[in-house]
VMD Tcl script that draws the C-alpha trace (Angstrom):
set ca {
  {148.12 10.92 48.70}
  {145.47 8.23 48.90}
  {144.28 7.11 52.30}
  {145.91 3.69 52.27}
  {149.33 5.24 51.64}
  {149.23 7.43 54.75}
  {151.52 6.62 57.64}
  {150.02 4.16 60.03}
  {151.76 5.47 63.14}
  {152.86 8.75 64.63}
  {156.24 7.40 65.70}
  {159.52 8.29 64.02}
  {158.81 6.20 60.96}
  {159.73 6.42 57.28}
  {157.71 4.81 54.49}
  {158.90 4.18 50.95}
  {157.09 3.06 47.81}
  {158.53 1.75 44.53}
  {156.30 1.78 41.43}
  {156.88 0.35 37.98}
  {156.59 2.79 35.07}
  {153.16 2.27 33.47}
  {153.33 -0.10 30.52}
  {150.19 -1.19 28.69}
  {151.99 -4.13 27.12}
  {152.75 -5.63 30.55}
  {150.63 -8.61 31.51}
  {148.58 -7.57 34.61}
  {148.48 -11.17 35.84}
  {152.29 -11.28 35.97}
  {152.57 -7.91 37.71}
  {152.95 -9.46 41.16}
  {155.54 -11.94 39.94}
  {157.55 -9.14 38.31}
  {157.52 -7.03 41.48}
  {158.58 -9.95 43.66}
  {161.55 -10.57 41.39}
  {162.50 -6.93 41.84}
  {162.57 -7.48 45.60}
  {165.11 -10.25 45.18}
  {167.19 -8.25 42.70}
  {167.21 -5.09 44.82}
  {167.94 -6.73 48.15}
  {170.68 -8.87 46.60}
  {172.39 -6.01 44.81}
  {172.43 -3.81 47.91}
  {173.21 -6.63 50.36}
  {176.93 -5.70 50.69}
  {176.04 -2.37 52.34}
  {172.86 -3.51 54.10}
  {173.96 -6.79 55.73}
  {176.35 -5.26 58.25}
  {174.40 -2.05 58.87}
  {173.28 -1.57 62.49}
  {169.74 -0.19 62.52}
  {168.38 1.71 65.50}
  {165.04 -0.11 65.50}
  {163.98 -1.71 62.23}
  {165.90 -2.56 59.04}
  {165.26 -1.50 55.46}
  {162.81 -3.97 53.91}
  {160.57 -4.41 50.90}
  {157.42 -6.41 50.32}
  {154.72 -6.66 47.70}
  {151.67 -4.47 48.26}
  {148.58 -5.14 46.13}
  {146.74 -2.31 44.41}
  {144.00 -0.56 46.32}
  {141.93 2.60 46.00}
  {143.44 3.80 42.75}
  {147.02 3.09 43.89}
  {148.60 0.42 41.67}
  {150.38 -2.61 43.10}
  {153.92 -1.74 44.10}
  {156.82 -2.47 46.45}
  {156.43 -1.08 49.93}
  {158.57 -0.76 53.03}
  {158.39 0.91 56.42}
  {161.17 1.45 58.95}
  {160.95 2.82 62.47}
  {164.19 4.77 62.88}
  {163.60 6.13 66.37}
  {166.25 8.55 67.64}
  {168.79 7.88 64.89}
  {167.92 10.25 62.05}
  {170.86 8.88 60.06}
  {168.85 5.68 59.44}
  {166.24 7.74 57.62}
  {168.78 9.50 55.39}
  {170.57 6.23 54.68}
  {167.24 4.90 53.39}
  {166.90 8.01 51.22}
  {170.30 7.17 49.74}
  {169.23 3.54 49.15}
  {165.97 4.60 47.45}
  {167.84 7.11 45.27}
  {170.35 4.45 44.23}
  {167.60 1.90 43.52}
  {165.96 4.25 41.00}
  {169.38 4.88 39.48}
  {170.16 1.16 39.07}
  {166.61 0.31 38.00}
  {165.40 3.25 35.83}
  {162.06 1.54 35.24}
  {161.18 2.19 38.90}
  {159.76 5.41 40.34}
  {159.98 5.90 44.11}
  {158.54 8.18 46.71}
  {159.43 8.47 50.39}
  {157.84 10.23 53.37}
  {157.91 10.11 57.16}
  {155.55 11.06 59.95}
  {156.32 14.73 59.22}
  {155.12 14.29 55.65}
  {157.28 15.42 52.73}
  {160.49 15.71 54.73}
  {162.56 16.10 51.54}
  {160.72 19.37 50.89}
  {161.31 20.39 54.50}
  {165.04 19.85 54.00}
  {164.99 22.08 50.90}
  {162.51 24.61 52.30}
  {164.75 27.60 51.54}
  {164.74 26.84 47.82}
  {161.16 25.76 47.12}
  {159.04 27.66 44.57}
  {156.46 30.03 46.05}
  {153.49 28.01 44.82}
  {154.53 24.83 46.64}
  {153.15 24.42 50.15}
  {151.92 21.54 52.35}
  {148.38 21.91 50.99}
  {149.29 21.11 47.38}
  {152.43 18.98 47.72}
  {150.71 15.57 47.81}
  {152.00 13.09 45.21}
  {154.44 15.57 43.65}
  {157.82 14.44 45.05}
  {159.46 11.34 43.57}
  {162.82 9.80 42.73}
  {163.37 8.70 39.13}
  {166.61 7.59 37.50}
  {168.51 8.65 40.61}
  {167.21 12.24 40.56}
  {164.67 14.11 42.67}
  {161.56 15.09 40.73}
  {158.81 17.56 41.64}
  {155.69 17.62 39.49}
  {154.94 21.33 38.91}
  {151.56 23.01 39.03}
  {150.30 24.78 35.89}
  {151.00 28.52 35.99}
  {147.69 29.25 34.29}
  {144.62 27.07 33.84}
  {144.90 25.00 30.64}
  {148.44 26.35 30.12}
  {150.00 22.88 30.17}
  {147.52 20.19 29.24}
  {149.71 17.46 30.73}
  {149.58 19.00 34.23}
  {146.48 18.58 36.42}
  {145.18 21.71 38.14}
  {144.83 19.81 41.42}
  {147.41 17.58 43.17}
  {147.86 14.53 40.95}
  {146.83 11.01 41.82}
  {149.49 8.29 41.93}
  {148.63 6.97 38.41}
  {148.68 10.53 37.04}
  {152.04 11.22 38.69}
  {153.59 8.03 37.28}
  {152.39 8.86 33.76}
  {153.66 12.46 33.99}
  {157.13 11.42 35.20}
  {157.50 8.68 32.58}
  {156.34 10.99 29.75}
  {158.12 14.21 30.78}
  {161.15 13.25 32.93}
  {163.15 16.36 32.00}
  {160.29 18.75 32.80}
  {159.69 17.44 36.33}
  {163.33 17.47 37.41}
  {163.69 19.46 40.65}
  {165.81 22.60 40.55}
  {169.54 22.28 41.10}
  {169.32 24.07 44.47}
  {166.62 21.71 45.75}
  {168.53 18.63 44.61}
  {171.73 19.99 46.17}
  {169.98 20.55 49.51}
  {168.81 16.91 49.60}
  {172.08 15.49 48.27}
  {173.97 17.36 50.98}
  {172.36 15.07 53.58}
  {173.28 11.83 51.80}
  {176.66 12.74 50.35}
  {179.40 10.36 51.44}
  {177.31 7.18 51.58}
  {178.04 4.28 51.71}
  {181.49 5.15 53.12}
  {179.75 7.44 55.61}
  {178.33 4.38 57.38}
  {181.72 3.56 58.88}
  {182.06 7.11 60.21}
  {178.78 6.70 62.13}
  {180.11 3.70 64.10}
  {181.89 3.71 67.45}
  {183.88 0.77 68.82}
  {184.28 0.49 72.58}
  {185.61 -2.04 75.07}
  {182.91 -3.68 77.17}
  {183.17 -6.13 80.07}
  {180.42 -8.60 79.11}
  {179.23 -12.11 79.99}
  {180.59 -14.70 77.56}
  {177.09 -15.50 76.27}
  {176.57 -11.93 75.07}
  {180.00 -11.94 73.44}
  {179.04 -15.09 71.51}
  {175.68 -13.59 70.47}
  {177.27 -10.37 69.21}
  {179.85 -12.34 67.22}
  {176.97 -13.99 65.36}
  {174.61 -11.00 65.16}
  {176.29 -7.63 65.86}
  {173.05 -5.81 65.05}
  {171.42 -7.17 68.27}
  {173.36 -4.55 70.21}
  {170.74 -2.06 69.07}
  {167.86 -4.04 70.58}
  {169.77 -4.43 73.85}
  {170.57 -0.71 74.10}
  {166.94 0.17 73.39}
  {165.73 -2.30 76.01}
  {167.99 -0.72 78.61}
  {167.32 2.84 77.46}
  {163.52 2.40 77.59}
  {163.44 0.18 80.69}
  {160.68 0.42 83.26}
  {160.38 -0.93 86.84}
  {158.80 -4.16 85.56}
  {161.77 -4.77 83.24}
  {164.22 -4.26 86.09}
  {162.59 -7.02 88.14}
  {164.24 -9.52 85.80}
  {167.61 -7.91 86.55}
  {167.56 -8.36 90.30}
  {168.99 -11.83 89.87}
  {170.38 -12.62 86.40}
  {169.30 -15.99 85.02}
  {170.67 -15.90 81.46}
  {173.79 -13.75 81.60}
  {175.45 -14.25 84.96}
  {178.26 -11.79 85.80}
  {180.79 -14.49 86.75}
  {181.52 -15.26 83.06}
  {182.41 -11.71 82.08}
  {185.29 -11.06 79.70}
  {186.58 -7.98 77.91}
  {185.52 -7.59 74.28}
  {185.21 -4.96 71.57}
  {181.61 -3.98 70.72}
  {180.57 -1.99 67.67}
  {177.84 0.60 68.28}
  {176.43 3.38 66.21}
  {177.27 6.74 67.70}
  {173.62 7.23 68.57}
  {173.46 3.92 70.48}
  {176.75 4.61 72.24}
  {175.61 8.05 73.34}
  {172.32 6.65 74.65}
  {174.16 4.03 76.69}
  {176.84 6.36 78.06}
  {174.53 9.22 79.03}
  {172.24 7.02 81.11}
  {172.99 7.08 84.84}
  {172.21 3.74 86.41}
  {173.11 1.86 89.60}
  {172.60 -1.93 89.40}
  {170.75 -3.88 92.05}
  {173.12 -5.27 94.66}
  {171.56 -8.71 94.20}
  {172.49 -8.77 90.50}
  {176.19 -9.37 91.16}
  {177.27 -6.58 88.80}
  {179.73 -4.54 90.82}
  {181.62 -1.60 89.34}
  {185.20 -0.55 90.13}
  {185.82 2.99 91.40}
  {185.44 5.74 88.75}
  {189.19 6.32 88.85}
  {189.82 2.78 87.56}
  {191.25 2.81 83.99}
  {188.60 0.29 82.85}
  {185.67 1.84 84.68}
  {183.96 2.87 81.41}
  {184.26 -0.68 80.00}
  {182.74 -2.16 83.17}
  {179.93 0.38 83.18}
  {179.08 -0.13 79.51}
  {179.14 -3.91 79.93}
  {176.87 -3.73 82.96}
  {174.31 -1.59 81.12}
  {174.43 -3.74 78.01}
  {174.03 -6.93 80.05}
  {170.90 -5.48 81.62}
  {169.51 -4.81 78.15}
  {170.14 -8.37 76.98}
  {168.65 -9.82 80.16}
  {165.53 -7.68 79.73}
  {165.11 -8.92 76.14}
  {165.40 -12.57 77.17}
  {163.07 -12.14 80.14}
  {160.23 -11.17 77.78}
  {160.05 -14.59 76.14}
  {159.87 -18.15 77.33}
  {162.94 -20.38 76.91}
  {160.58 -22.89 75.24}
  {159.05 -20.54 72.71}
  {157.20 -21.97 69.72}
  {159.32 -23.99 67.31}
  {157.05 -22.81 64.48}
  {158.96 -19.55 64.48}
  {162.32 -21.28 64.02}
  {161.90 -21.66 60.26}
  {165.17 -22.47 58.55}
  {166.36 -19.95 55.99}
  {167.55 -22.76 53.76}
  {163.96 -23.99 53.43}
  {162.97 -20.88 51.48}
  {162.89 -21.30 47.69}
  {164.52 -17.87 47.35}
  {167.57 -18.63 49.50}
  {169.55 -20.58 46.90}
  {169.26 -17.88 44.25}
  {169.91 -15.20 46.87}
  {173.10 -16.90 48.03}
  {174.27 -17.34 44.45}
  {173.67 -13.64 43.79}
  {175.72 -12.74 46.87}
  {178.65 -14.76 45.55}
  {178.40 -13.05 42.16}
  {178.44 -9.64 43.89}
  {181.63 -10.64 45.75}
  {179.92 -10.50 49.15}
  {182.26 -13.12 50.62}
  {185.29 -11.45 49.00}
  {188.15 -14.00 48.95}
  {187.27 -15.83 52.16}
  {187.65 -19.59 52.14}
  {184.32 -21.36 52.34}
  {183.92 -22.96 55.76}
  {186.34 -20.59 57.53}
  {185.21 -18.81 60.67}
  {185.03 -15.41 58.93}
  {183.12 -16.95 56.02}
  {180.64 -18.49 58.45}
  {180.18 -15.18 60.27}
  {179.33 -13.41 57.01}
  {177.08 -16.31 56.02}
  {175.14 -16.05 59.30}
  {174.79 -12.30 58.81}
  {173.50 -12.91 55.27}
  {170.96 -15.45 56.55}
  {169.71 -13.03 59.14}
  {169.50 -10.23 56.57}
  {167.59 -12.56 54.23}
  {165.15 -13.49 56.99}
  {164.49 -9.90 58.01}
  {164.48 -8.12 54.67}
  {163.92 -10.57 51.81}
  {161.90 -13.45 53.23}
  {160.26 -11.37 55.94}
  {157.57 -13.33 57.83}
  {154.25 -11.94 58.94}
  {154.38 -9.89 62.13}
  {152.48 -12.55 64.08}
  {155.22 -15.08 63.30}
  {158.20 -12.75 63.45}
  {160.85 -13.80 65.92}
  {161.58 -11.30 68.68}
  {165.14 -10.19 69.60}
  {164.92 -12.14 72.86}
  {163.90 -15.31 71.05}
  {166.69 -14.82 68.55}
  {169.23 -14.44 71.37}
  {168.02 -17.60 73.07}
  {168.09 -19.46 69.74}
  {171.74 -18.51 69.20}
  {172.66 -19.60 72.73}
  {170.90 -22.96 72.24}
  {172.17 -23.77 68.74}
  {175.67 -22.28 68.52}
  {178.20 -23.54 71.08}
  {180.95 -21.27 72.32}
  {184.11 -21.83 74.34}
  {184.74 -19.34 77.15}
  {188.45 -20.15 77.15}
  {188.72 -19.33 73.44}
  {186.93 -16.04 74.03}
  {189.35 -15.21 76.82}
  {192.27 -15.77 74.46}
  {190.78 -13.20 72.09}
  {190.54 -10.83 75.04}
  {194.34 -10.50 75.03}
  {194.42 -9.31 71.40}
  {191.65 -6.71 71.32}
  {191.88 -3.81 68.94}
  {191.99 -0.36 70.59}
  {188.67 1.35 71.13}
  {187.65 4.58 69.39}
  {188.09 7.99 70.93}
  {184.79 9.30 72.29}
  {185.75 12.94 72.66}
  {183.09 13.69 70.04}
  {180.61 13.39 72.93}
  {182.12 16.49 74.57}
  {181.74 19.08 71.81}
  {182.28 22.71 72.66}
  {179.55 25.20 71.73}
  {181.66 26.45 68.80}
  {182.18 22.92 67.49}
  {178.47 22.18 67.83}
  {177.62 25.38 65.94}
  {180.02 24.38 63.20}
  {178.44 20.92 62.90}
  {174.97 22.43 62.74}
  {176.06 24.87 60.05}
  {177.61 22.07 58.01}
  {174.47 19.96 58.41}
  {172.20 22.80 57.26}
  {174.50 23.86 54.45}
  {175.15 27.31 55.82}
  {178.45 29.05 55.30}
  {180.90 28.38 58.08}
  {181.23 31.47 60.24}
  {184.84 32.35 60.87}
  {185.72 32.64 64.55}
  {186.83 36.06 65.69}
  {190.47 36.16 66.62}
  {191.60 37.86 69.79}
  {193.46 40.46 67.74}
  {190.22 41.51 66.09}
  {188.08 41.53 69.21}
  {189.28 44.99 70.17}
  {188.51 46.31 66.70}
  {185.09 44.68 66.48}
  {182.61 47.10 64.92}
  {179.43 47.13 66.98}
  {177.64 49.15 64.29}
  {177.32 45.81 62.51}
  {174.91 44.75 65.24}
  {172.72 47.84 64.97}
  {172.76 47.82 61.16}
  {171.76 44.14 61.08}
  {168.91 44.79 63.48}
  {167.71 47.73 61.37}
  {167.81 45.54 58.28}
  {165.83 42.89 60.15}
  {163.19 45.40 61.29}
  {162.84 46.77 57.75}
  {162.13 43.31 56.35}
  {158.59 42.34 55.44}
  {156.91 39.99 57.89}
  {153.74 37.98 57.41}
  {151.74 35.46 59.39}
  {154.34 32.90 58.25}
  {157.15 34.73 60.03}
  {159.82 37.35 59.41}
  {162.50 37.28 56.73}
  {166.04 37.31 58.06}
  {168.72 39.26 56.18}
  {171.42 36.76 55.28}
  {173.89 39.09 53.62}
  {175.17 42.34 55.07}
  {175.57 43.80 51.60}
  {171.92 43.16 50.81}
  {170.07 46.27 49.73}
  {167.26 47.44 52.05}
  {163.70 46.63 51.12}
  {161.84 49.36 49.24}
  {158.23 49.86 50.22}
  {155.75 51.40 47.80}
  {153.03 52.78 50.08}
  {150.69 53.73 47.22}
  {150.76 50.24 45.73}
  {150.27 48.73 49.17}
  {147.19 50.89 49.89}
  {145.77 50.36 46.42}
  {146.07 46.62 46.93}
  {144.01 46.82 50.13}
  {141.51 49.14 48.43}
  {140.75 46.37 45.97}
  {140.15 43.90 48.79}
  {138.42 46.04 51.42}
  {136.87 48.71 49.21}
  {137.67 52.45 49.25}
  {139.14 53.82 52.46}
  {136.96 56.06 54.64}
  {138.06 59.64 55.26}
  {138.22 59.10 59.02}
  {141.44 57.96 60.64}
  {142.16 56.67 64.12}
  {145.93 57.12 63.89}
  {147.66 58.36 67.04}
  {150.50 60.11 65.29}
  {148.90 62.16 62.54}
  {150.22 65.67 61.97}
  {148.07 68.64 61.08}
  {149.19 68.31 57.48}
  {147.76 64.81 57.38}
  {144.32 66.08 58.29}
  {144.55 68.84 55.71}
  {145.13 66.16 53.10}
  {141.73 64.74 53.92}
  {140.02 67.79 52.34}
  {138.76 67.29 48.85}
  {138.45 70.24 46.52}
  {136.76 68.13 43.90}
  {133.45 67.77 45.73}
  {132.04 71.23 46.39}
  {128.94 69.93 48.13}
  {130.97 68.43 50.98}
  {133.20 71.42 51.76}
  {131.18 72.60 54.77}
  {130.86 69.13 56.24}
  {134.56 68.36 55.76}
  {135.60 71.71 57.29}
  {133.63 70.83 60.40}
  {135.21 67.39 60.55}
  {138.67 68.91 60.13}
  {138.12 71.32 63.01}
  {136.86 68.51 65.21}
  {139.79 66.26 64.37}
  {142.25 69.12 64.89}
  {140.81 69.74 68.34}
  {141.13 66.04 69.16}
  {144.73 66.08 67.98}
  {145.56 69.10 70.15}
  {144.03 67.40 73.18}
  {146.04 64.25 72.46}
  {149.30 66.21 72.14}
  {148.58 67.98 75.42}
  {147.85 64.67 77.10}
  {151.09 63.15 75.80}
  {153.06 66.20 76.97}
  {151.65 65.81 80.49}
  {152.66 62.14 80.50}
  {156.19 63.10 79.44}
  {156.44 65.61 82.28}
  {155.31 63.01 84.82}
  {157.76 60.37 83.53}
  {160.57 62.93 83.58}
  {160.54 62.88 87.41}
  {160.85 59.06 87.55}
  {163.82 56.72 87.01}
  {162.47 55.34 83.75}
  {164.35 57.87 81.68}
  {167.60 56.96 83.44}
  {167.40 53.41 82.05}
  {168.11 54.75 78.58}
  {171.27 56.34 77.25}
  {170.52 59.75 75.76}
  {172.42 61.60 73.10}
  {173.45 64.19 75.71}
  {175.29 61.51 77.72}
  {177.53 60.65 74.79}
  {178.22 64.19 73.55}
  {181.75 65.68 73.91}
  {182.36 67.43 77.25}
  {182.62 70.89 75.65}
  {179.31 70.50 73.90}
  {177.71 69.16 77.06}
  {178.94 72.11 79.10}
  {177.53 74.51 76.51}
  {174.19 72.76 76.59}
  {174.13 72.88 80.40}
  {174.64 76.65 80.40}
  {171.85 77.04 77.89}
  {169.56 74.95 80.06}
  {170.35 76.98 83.15}
  {169.51 80.17 81.26}
  {166.24 78.71 80.05}
  {164.82 78.75 83.56}
  {164.77 76.53 86.61}
  {162.19 73.83 87.15}
  {161.96 72.94 83.44}
  {162.81 69.26 82.81}
  {164.45 68.91 79.46}
  {163.72 65.59 77.67}
  {166.93 64.59 75.97}
  {166.56 62.43 72.81}
  {167.40 58.77 73.30}
  {170.38 57.29 71.46}
  {168.52 54.40 69.84}
  {171.57 52.66 68.33}
  {173.55 52.71 71.56}
  {170.62 51.45 73.63}
  {169.97 48.68 71.09}
  {173.57 47.48 71.14}
  {173.92 47.68 74.93}
  {170.71 45.71 75.49}
  {171.75 43.01 73.03}
  {175.17 42.76 74.65}
  {173.56 42.48 78.07}
  {171.29 39.68 76.84}
  {174.23 37.96 75.15}
  {176.35 38.20 78.31}
  {173.56 36.77 80.48}
  {173.49 33.64 78.29}
  {176.84 32.64 79.81}
  {177.98 30.99 76.58}
  {174.77 29.00 76.08}
  {172.22 29.36 73.33}
  {169.77 32.20 73.78}
  {167.63 34.76 71.96}
  {170.43 37.27 71.37}
  {172.96 34.84 69.89}
  {170.31 32.96 67.90}
  {168.95 36.13 66.32}
  {172.37 37.57 65.53}
  {173.74 34.30 64.12}
  {170.69 33.94 61.89}
  {171.67 37.31 60.42}
  {175.32 36.27 60.04}
  {176.62 38.32 62.99}
  {179.05 36.60 65.38}
  {179.88 38.41 68.60}
  {183.27 37.91 70.26}
  {183.47 36.19 73.62}
  {183.07 38.31 76.75}
  {186.69 38.52 77.92}
  {186.22 40.44 81.19}
  {182.93 38.68 82.20}
  {181.73 41.85 83.85}
  {178.04 42.53 83.96}
  {176.88 45.16 81.52}
  {175.03 47.94 83.32}
  {172.80 50.60 81.92}
  {172.99 54.24 82.87}
  {171.37 54.78 86.21}
  {171.93 51.15 87.29}
  {175.55 51.39 88.54}
}
mol new
graphics top color blue
foreach p $ca { graphics top sphere $p radius 0.5 }
foreach p [lrange $ca 0 end-1] q [lrange $ca 1 end] { graphics top cylinder $p $q radius 0.2 }
display resetview
C-alpha cells in the first residue's frame, strides 16, 4: 500500500478507507462534495447502533481525505481501540454493512498488525498469499470480502498485475470482475465468525453494576454514558502525578455520593475491578469492610471517582470558549437531525420529555465526534466536556437520591471467574475450533493412552519447515508418505550432483557398498580404496559407541528409562534372567527401551506438574485434539529408578 496509507502509530489502532468505484463520467470537481454527502448518509443511517456504543478509546469516524501519491480521494477513519478488541471487530462489521448498503463503495481495513483479516483466516489462505504480496489485495465490496488473486502464470490473466496492485488498479479490478475476486467460502466464514451476532451482540458486551458515586458524576453519566470509558482509562493508566490531584478532591467531593447504576463494557469493568488501589486518607473516600454487602459498589465508585477527578484536573475550569462550538450552528445538524427522525431514532418518545432529551444529547455528542469532527487542535478533551456538562446542565441531588431507591439490579459478574475448562471452551469458540467434549469420570478409567503416543508419532512424522511444524488435527488422518528419491532429486537440481562421500553417523556396511559404481571401470581401484577406508572408519565408530554403552551401563542413566524387560510377563522375565545368568557373569545386558511407554509417562509427568494450568504438554496435546482426563489421585508420577 502507498506510503500515505500506512498506519501512523504503533498503538492498537485500526484504519479504514472507503473508495468510490471509478467512474469516468463523474465530475472530478464534485468528487469532494459527493464524498462528504456520503459521510452524512453513512453516519446518519448507522446512528441508531453507533450513538449509544461505548468505545474503549476513540469512536468510529469518517472524514474526507484528498488524493495523494496515486491514491484517489476517499473517506478515511482511524480508531484507537486499546485493550478492547471487540471495538475493532465491531468496526469490521460496520465497514462490511456500509459496502452492503452502498454498493458503489469499496472498503479496506487494516490495523497495526497489517492485514488482520488475513491473520484471522490464516488456516484457509491460498499457498501463494503471504505478507510480502498481500498489499492492496483485501477489500470489502457489496458486503463481501474480496481478495484480488495473483496470476498463476505470467500473462495468464491479462486483467491481473504480476505484482501487488496499486489502489487504482485494485478498484478497477474489483469493479470489473467482482465475482472473480470473491474470497473463498472458508475465508469469508472465518471472518464472519468474528462479527456474527452484531448489532445485537453489543448488548452482550455490556455490564451494569451499582456504584457509589458523587452526584456530579451521576449527572454527567446520565448525559454522556460513554465518558465512563475515559474515566476508567484515566484511573487504569494513572501515574503519581495524576494521583496528586486526588489527595484532596476539588470537583467530585465524596460527601455527595449516592448509589447509581453504571453501564460499562465488560473490558472496562474488568479493568476497574482487577486494579488494587487504596485511596489517600486525605481524599475522604473511605471503604466499608470487605464483608459489607455493598463493598464492591463502594470500591467501584471510589475508583471511578478518581478517574473523573484526574480527567478534570488536566484542564482549567476556564478553558477556551472557542472550543464550545454549538452543534446547532453546523449547517449539517438540521439535515442530520431530520435523518435521525426518519430512521426512527427517537422511537415514539414525546419531544421535550426527559428520555427524548437524553437521546438528543447523545445524538449531538455523536454528531460532534463523528460527523462534524473538529480538528485535533480544537477538539474538546473529556475533562473539558465533563466540566462543560457540570456548568451548563443543572442537577438536583434530591431527585437523584429518589432514583437511588428504584435502581435496577446489577448484572452477575461471575464471568470474571472462568474455570480453565470454560476459558478453553471460549477460546475454541472464538477460533472456530470444534468443541472438545469433556471426559466423563466413567470414561477416565478406560482412557486409552495409546492415543497420546499415536498422536505424537503422527506429529513427528509431519513435515516441518522454517515456518513451523504441521499439527495433525484429525486422528483418522493418514500418515504422510515421503518419497526419498524425489526429495533427493529436488536437492540435486538445486545443489548439483551429490558427492560420493558421506559423513553420516549411522551408515551400515551395505550403504557403503552402494557407493561403488560398476559403470565407470576407470574408478574401480580408487573406489575400492575409499570403501576400505570408510569401512575401517565405520568399524572404529561402532567400537567407540560400544565402549560408551558399556560405560553408561554402570551409571543410573539407564534406570531413568523403562525398558521392555520391565514390562514383560513374569514368566518371560524369569526365563530371560536364567538365560542371562548362563551367558556369563560380568556382562551388562542393554535392554531395549520401551519408547511408547517412556513417551507417555514423560508427557503425563509434564501434564501433572502443570497443576491444571496451561503448559507445553496440554498445549501440544490439545492442538492435536487430545484431551487428557484430570489427575484424580494427584500423586507425583515417578520414573523407574526414582521411587
